[in-house]
C-alpha positions as CSV (number, residue, x, y, z in Angstrom):
1,M,0.0,0.0,0.0
2,F,2.9,2.4,0.8
3,Y,4.6,1.7,-2.5
4,F,1.3,2.2,-4.3
5,C,0.9,5.7,-2.6
6,I,4.4,6.6,-3.7
7,V,3.6,5.7,-7.3
8,I,0.4,7.8,-7.3
9,E,2.2,10.8,-5.7
10,K,5.0,10.5,-8.3
11,T,2.6,10.3,-11.2
12,N,0.6,13.3,-9.9
13,T,3.9,15.3,-9.5
14,M,4.9,14.4,-13.1
15,R,1.6,15.5,-14.4
16,T,1.9,18.8,-12.6
17,L,5.4,19.4,-13.9
18,N,4.3,18.6,-17.5
19,R,1.4,21.0,-17.2
20,N,3.6,23.8,-15.7
21,F,6.0,23.5,-18.6
22,S,3.4,23.4,-21.3
23,P,3.7,26.0,-24.1
24,N,0.3,27.3,-23.1
25,V,1.5,28.2,-19.5
26,L,2.7,31.7,-18.6
27,H,5.5,31.7,-16.1
28,L,5.0,34.7,-13.8
29,E,8.1,36.6,-12.5
30,L,6.2,37.6,-9.3
31,P,3.2,35.9,-7.7
32,E,-0.1,37.2,-9.0
33,K,-3.7,36.7,-7.7
34,C,-5.9,34.4,-9.7
35,C,-8.9,36.3,-11.1
36,V,-11.2,33.5,-10.2
37,C,-10.3,32.2,-6.7
38,G,-8.0,35.0,-5.5
39,H,-5.1,32.7,-4.5
40,N,-1.5,33.7,-5.3
41,I,-0.3,31.8,-8.4
42,D,3.1,31.4,-10.1
43,Y,1.7,30.0,-13.4
44,S,-1.2,31.2,-15.5
45,S,-2.9,30.2,-18.7
46,K,-1.3,32.0,-21.7
47,T,-4.6,31.6,-23.7
48,Y,-6.7,33.2,-21.0
49,F,-4.3,36.1,-20.6
50,K,-4.4,36.8,-24.3
51,E,-8.2,36.8,-24.3
52,T,-8.8,38.9,-21.1
53,G,-5.5,40.3,-19.9
54,L,-6.1,38.6,-16.6
55,Y,-4.2,35.9,-14.7
56,I,-5.9,32.6,-13.9
57,G,-4.5,29.6,-12.0
58,L,-4.0,26.4,-13.9
59,D,-6.6,24.5,-11.8
60,C,-9.2,27.3,-12.3
61,W,-8.3,27.3,-16.0
62,E,-9.0,23.5,-16.3
63,K,-12.4,24.2,-14.7
64,E,-13.0,27.1,-17.1
65,K,-12.2,24.9,-20.1
66,Q,-14.7,22.3,-18.9
67,L,-17.3,24.9,-18.6
68,R,-16.5,26.2,-22.1
69,K,-16.7,22.7,-23.5
70,L,-20.2,22.2,-21.9
71,E,-21.4,25.6,-23.3
72,Y,-20.1,24.7,-26.7
73,T,-21.8,21.3,-26.7
74,K,-25.1,22.9,-25.6
75,Q,-24.8,25.5,-28.4
76,I,-24.0,22.8,-31.0
77,E,-27.1,20.9,-29.9
78,I,-29.3,24.0,-30.2
79,E,-27.9,24.7,-33.7
80,K,-28.5,21.1,-34.7
81,Q,-32.1,21.3,-33.6
82,Q,-32.7,24.6,-35.4
83,Q,-31.1,23.2,-38.5
84,H,-33.3,20.1,-38.3
85,E,-36.4,22.2,-38.1
86,I,-35.3,24.0,-41.2
87,D,-34.5,20.8,-43.0
88,L,-38.0,19.4,-42.3
89,N,-39.3,21.9,-44.9
90,S,-37.4,20.1,-47.7
91,I,-39.5,18.3,-50.2
92,H,-38.9,15.9,-53.1
93,F,-38.9,17.2,-56.6
94,G,-38.9,15.3,-59.8
95,N,-39.2,11.5,-60.4
96,V,-36.6,8.8,-60.4
97,G,-34.6,8.8,-63.7
98,E,-35.5,12.4,-64.5
99,K,-32.8,14.8,-65.3
100,I,-32.7,18.0,-63.2
101,K,-31.1,21.4,-63.5
102,V,-31.3,23.5,-60.3
103,R,-29.5,26.3,-58.5
104,V,-27.7,25.0,-55.4
105,K,-25.2,25.8,-52.6
106,L,-22.9,23.1,-51.4
107,E,-23.3,22.9,-47.6
108,R,-21.2,19.9,-46.6
109,S,-18.9,17.2,-48.0
110,I,-18.6,14.4,-45.5
111,W,-16.3,11.4,-45.8
112,I,-18.2,8.1,-45.4
113,Y,-15.7,5.3,-46.2
114,D,-12.8,4.2,-48.4
115,S,-13.6,1.9,-51.3
116,V,-10.9,-0.4,-52.7
117,F,-10.6,-0.9,-56.4
118,G,-7.8,-3.4,-57.2
119,Y,-4.6,-1.7,-55.9
120,S,-6.1,1.7,-55.5
121,T,-8.3,3.2,-52.8
122,Q,-11.0,5.9,-53.4
123,S,-12.7,7.9,-50.7
124,V,-16.4,8.1,-50.9
125,Y,-18.1,11.3,-49.6
126,L,-21.6,12.5,-49.0
127,N,-22.1,15.8,-50.7
128,I,-25.1,17.8,-49.4
129,F,-26.6,20.6,-51.4
130,R,-29.4,23.0,-50.8
131,T,-31.5,24.5,-53.6
132,D,-32.6,28.1,-53.8
133,G,-36.0,26.8,-52.8
134,G,-34.6,25.2,-49.6
135,N,-34.8,21.5,-50.7
136,I,-31.9,19.1,-50.0
137,V,-30.0,17.3,-52.8
138,V,-27.5,14.6,-52.0
139,Y,-24.8,13.0,-54.1
140,K,-22.7,10.1,-52.8
141,G,-19.3,9.7,-54.5
142,N,-16.2,11.9,-55.0
143,C,-15.7,15.0,-52.8
144,L,-17.2,17.9,-54.9
145,L,-15.7,20.8,-52.9
146,E,-13.1,21.6,-55.5
147,K,-15.6,21.3,-58.4
148,Y,-17.9,23.6,-56.4
149,V,-15.3,26.3,-55.9
150,E,-14.2,26.0,-59.5
151,S,-17.9,26.7,-60.5
152,C,-18.0,29.7,-58.1
153,F,-14.8,31.2,-59.6
154,P,-14.4,29.9,-63.1
155,T,-12.1,32.7,-64.3
156,T,-9.7,32.1,-61.4
157,M,-9.5,28.3,-62.1
158,C,-8.8,28.9,-65.8
159,L,-6.0,31.4,-64.8
160,S,-4.5,28.8,-62.5
161,K,-3.8,26.4,-65.4
162,K,-1.0,28.8,-66.5
163,Y,0.9,27.9,-63.3
164,M,0.0,24.2,-62.7
165,D,-0.5,21.2,-64.9
166,Y,-2.9,19.6,-62.4
167,V,-5.5,22.0,-60.9
168,S,-5.9,21.5,-57.2
169,L,-7.7,23.9,-54.9
170,Y,-5.2,23.5,-52.1
171,S,-2.2,23.9,-54.5
172,I,-3.8,27.1,-55.8
173,L,-4.0,28.5,-52.3
174,D,-0.4,27.6,-51.5
175,E,0.6,29.2,-54.9
176,C,-1.3,32.3,-54.1
177,H,0.6,32.9,-50.9
178,Q,4.0,32.3,-52.5
179,N,3.6,34.0,-55.9
180,N,3.0,37.7,-55.8
181,E,2.2,38.0,-59.5
182,F,-0.5,35.3,-59.1
183,S,-2.0,36.6,-55.9
184,S,-2.3,40.2,-57.4
185,N,-5.2,39.0,-59.5
186,I,-8.5,40.3,-58.0
187,D,-10.4,37.1,-58.9
188,V,-7.8,35.0,-57.1
189,K,-8.1,37.2,-54.0
190,Q,-11.8,36.8,-54.0
191,M,-11.5,33.0,-54.2
192,I,-8.9,33.0,-51.3
193,D,-11.2,35.2,-49.2
194,F,-14.2,32.9,-49.9
195,F,-12.3,29.8,-49.1
196,E,-10.6,31.1,-45.9
197,Q,-13.8,32.7,-44.5
198,N,-16.5,30.3,-45.5
199,V,-14.9,26.8,-45.7
200,K,-14.4,25.0,-42.4
201,Y,-12.4,21.8,-42.4
202,I,-12.8,19.2,-39.6
203,S,-10.2,16.4,-39.5
204,N,-9.1,13.7,-37.1
205,S,-8.6,14.5,-33.5
206,E,-6.0,12.6,-31.5
207,D,-8.7,10.4,-30.0
208,D,-10.1,9.6,-33.5
209,E,-6.6,8.4,-34.6
210,N,-6.2,6.3,-31.5
211,R,-9.5,4.5,-32.3
212,G,-8.5,4.2,-36.0
213,Y,-11.4,6.4,-37.0
214,K,-11.2,8.8,-39.9
215,K,-13.0,12.1,-39.7
216,D,-13.0,14.3,-42.8
217,V,-15.8,16.9,-43.1
218,R,-15.8,20.1,-45.2
219,I,-18.4,22.7,-44.2
220,I,-19.3,25.6,-46.4
221,I,-20.7,28.3,-44.1
222,D,-22.1,30.8,-46.6
223,G,-21.9,29.4,-50.1
224,I,-22.5,30.8,-53.6
225,Y,-25.3,29.5,-55.8
226,V,-24.2,27.5,-58.8
227,T,-26.0,25.3,-61.4
228,L,-26.2,21.6,-60.7
229,T,-27.3,19.1,-63.3
230,G,-27.8,15.4,-62.7
231,T,-30.2,12.5,-62.7
232,I,-32.5,11.6,-59.8
233,K,-31.5,8.2,-58.4
234,E,-33.8,8.0,-55.4
235,N,-36.2,10.1,-53.4
236,Q,-35.3,9.2,-49.8
237,I,-36.2,10.2,-46.2
238,Y,-33.5,10.4,-43.6
239,N,-34.4,11.4,-40.0
240,D,-37.8,12.6,-41.2
241,I,-36.1,14.9,-43.8
242,K,-36.9,14.5,-47.5
243,Q,-33.8,14.3,-49.7
244,T,-33.3,13.9,-53.4
245,L,-30.4,11.6,-54.2
246,I,-28.8,12.2,-57.6
247,Q,-26.1,10.6,-59.7
248,R,-23.7,11.9,-62.5
249,P,-23.7,15.4,-61.1
250,K,-22.2,18.4,-63.0
251,L,-21.5,21.8,-61.5
252,T,-21.3,24.9,-63.7
């Protein structure tokens, strides 16, 4: 029992040391009072200090982070419920096999699984569009984010071919930051602003990687309407929401 207590004490001491020497920890030259509990502290959260200009003890900061996490989770649930109520207004349009041509915004491109073809692997995504009438259109296949941005900024994507043999949206963004001549074009600047301000990318967290789970979600916060053509494959209902599933999509 005595040996067990020593091990626990040593483990707790190492955790405290690791936390104190974290890059996010501010080492104070003189003791300051924690803005939450009022105790004298030698270490403070660098993040909290940048946000508020106040010092907070590391234990109080851990509690603050937990509270923020709970508030964030609550807010996400509220937004999901609000979005679900909006999505319930979606209706089916057209019949199976019918070709459609509608104005849409791409809202999400979500990785579903990896499909193996011989020696190659292809990622399959769920691309979720919303028409100008508020109806949901879904395509399951390749990620259409690059095609969508290409349709939003056709002049910019044609210009990029002067610089690259293979047109990739991420390569274009890197090129824009490195090449002054390329980034001076006003169309390119508009595309960069759109991508950086409106496209949110969610990838694997450390816990996801430990579980062997892949997370790859691209969210377009405020998209631009483009023309989508395709063939209706199925009129389906998911979570009480009516969705029109299409195949062979083309964005212009």
